[in-house]
N, C-alpha and C positions, 0 to 999 in steps of 0.2 A: 313582350307584348302579349295581350290576351289572344287566345285562339278564337278566331272568328268563324271557324268551320270550313275554311277554304283548304283545298288540298295543298300539300307542300310539293315543291319540284323534285324530280328525280332524274336519273340518267338514261331513261329509256329512249328518248329521242336521239340522244347522242349515239347510243349503241347501234342504231340503224343507219348511221352516217359514215361516210369515208373519213378516216382519221389522217391528220388531226382535225378536229372540229373546234371552231371557236364560237362562243356566244357573244353577241353584241347588244348593248343597250346604251341609252343616253340619259342624261340628267340636265334639266334646266331649259326645257322648251318654253315654259309658261312665265318665268319671272320677268320683271320689268328691267332688271339690271344683271350684269355679269355675262360671261360666256356660256355657251352650251358645251357640255363635256360628254364625250362618248368613251366607252371602254370596250375592248375586245379581250376575251379571256379564253385560254386553252387550258382545260383542267387535265391533270394527271388522273386517269381513272383509278389508279391504285392509291391515290393520296388526296382524296377529295375532303376538304374540311367539313366537319359536322356542323349542321345548322344553317347551311346556305338557304336563302329564301329571298323572295321579292324584297328589295330594300325597304319598301314602304311598310312592311310588316315587322320590321326589326327596330329596336331601339338604337339610338346613336352609339351607345357604348358597344352594343353587339356588332354593329356595322364596322366599327373601328377594329374590334378584335378579329373579325372575319377577314378584313382587309389585310391585317398582319399575317394571318394564316395563308391567305392567297398569295401574298408576296413571296412567301417561303416555298410554296408548293406548285404554283401555276405560272404559266407564261401570260404576261399582261402587256397590253398596248393601250395607251391613252391618247386621245386626240381632242382638240377643242376648236371651236370657231369663235372668233372675237365678236364684240358688239358691232364693230364696223362691218364685218362680213355678214352678220345677221341683218344689218340695215341694208346692205347692198343686194343681198340675194334672197331674203326672207328666211324665217326661222326653220322651215322644213328643209330647204336646200342647205342651210348652214348646219343643221343636224346631220344631214347626209355627208357633208364635207367632214365633220368631226368623226363620223364613223369610218370614212375612208382613211383618215389620218390615224385612227386607232389601229386599224388592221395593218397599215404600213409600219406602225411602231412595234409590231410583234417581232420577236426574234426567230420565229418559225412561221413558214408559210402554211396557212390552213388549207385543207382540201375542201372545206365547206364552212360557211358561216350561217349560224342560226340567229336571226335578228328579231328582236321584240317588236311586235306591231304587225300591220298588214301591208306595208310598203317596203320595197327594197331600194336601197340607195344605188344609183347608177355608178358605174366605174369601179366596182370592187374588183380586186385582183383574183377572186376565187368565186365559184358558184355560191349561191346563197338561197336561203329559204326563210320566208317570213313566218313568224309564229305569233298569232294573236294571243295576248296574255302570256307570252313566253317567259316572263320573269317569274311567273308562278307555276310554270310547267317544267322547264328545262334547267338543270343545275348550272350549265354553262352561262345561260342568259341571266339567271339569278346572280351568279358571281359577277357578271359584267355590270348589273344594276347596282350592286354594292360598291364596286370600284368607282363607277362613274359618280354615284351619289356622294361618297365620302370625299373624293377628289374635288368635286365642285363645292361642297360645303366648306372644305378647308380654304379654298380660294376666296369664297365670299366672306369668311371670317377675317382673312387677311385684308381684303378690300374694306371691310367695315372699320378697320383701324386707320386706314387712309382717309376714309370719308365717313366719319361718325355722324349719327343723327338719323339714319334711315332704318336702323334695326337689322342690318344685313347679317349680323352675327347670330340672329335667331330666325329671321324670316328668309334668309338666303336669297334675297332679291325679289321674292314674290310680293304680290300686291296686297299687303296687309294694311290695316289702318295706320299703324306706325309709319310704314313706308310712305303712304299717301300724305300723311302729315309732314314727314320730312321733306318730301318733294315740294309741298306747298310753302314750307317755311324756308328751306335752304336752296331750292332750285335743282336743276338737272346737272348731274356729274358726267364726266367723260365715260363712266362705266354704265350709264343708262342706255337702254335700247330706244333710240329716238323715233323709230317707226311704230313702237307700241303705243296704243291710243292714249293711255293716261299721261305718258311722258310727252308725246307729240302735242297733246292739248296744252300742257304747261309751256312748252316751247313756243307754241303759236300765241299764247296769251301774254307771256312775259318776256320771252327771248333772253332769259337770264341763265347763264351757264356758270357753274361754280367750279373753279379749278383749284 
């Protein structure tokens, strides 16, 4: 991807933290369909893959390559919250739930978690620090952003094969024109977030669910 002048993340935040430190990020708060996915990553300071960055600044091919490198060199935990959980507790709390599950999936207990954003999920098993713009500042958070993004993208591609016509293989469940057209034409699937306004509106108007 072209360089937009933004700084790239480094390991300076982690060096000032008790070890092991994990970075946490999520993918999929905004889409109309699919789960929200979080990742927790503990990097080996002696074996950090080259090129880690905010997942949004990387091509899909580069994210895939970096995930492979991370799987070989880092400790990774992945958590998700379902569309049913998103509907019952709202997307923010579901994102926090996915983060807790990601930390619980780690094979090592972190001494500290660095979390992208300005809010801390309650109930983490370790101390945590919120880092605004963390996926562009701290390598551990950048790594988590890559893991979460690739994991969720793969899930949405698989779901697109079950429910064709919404464009999930390219829009990943976000509210694109093709997705809106699919909703209008085909109706709401079990994978749609029914409390999200565009989906809720169609349910109210048509009450047509496609299984």
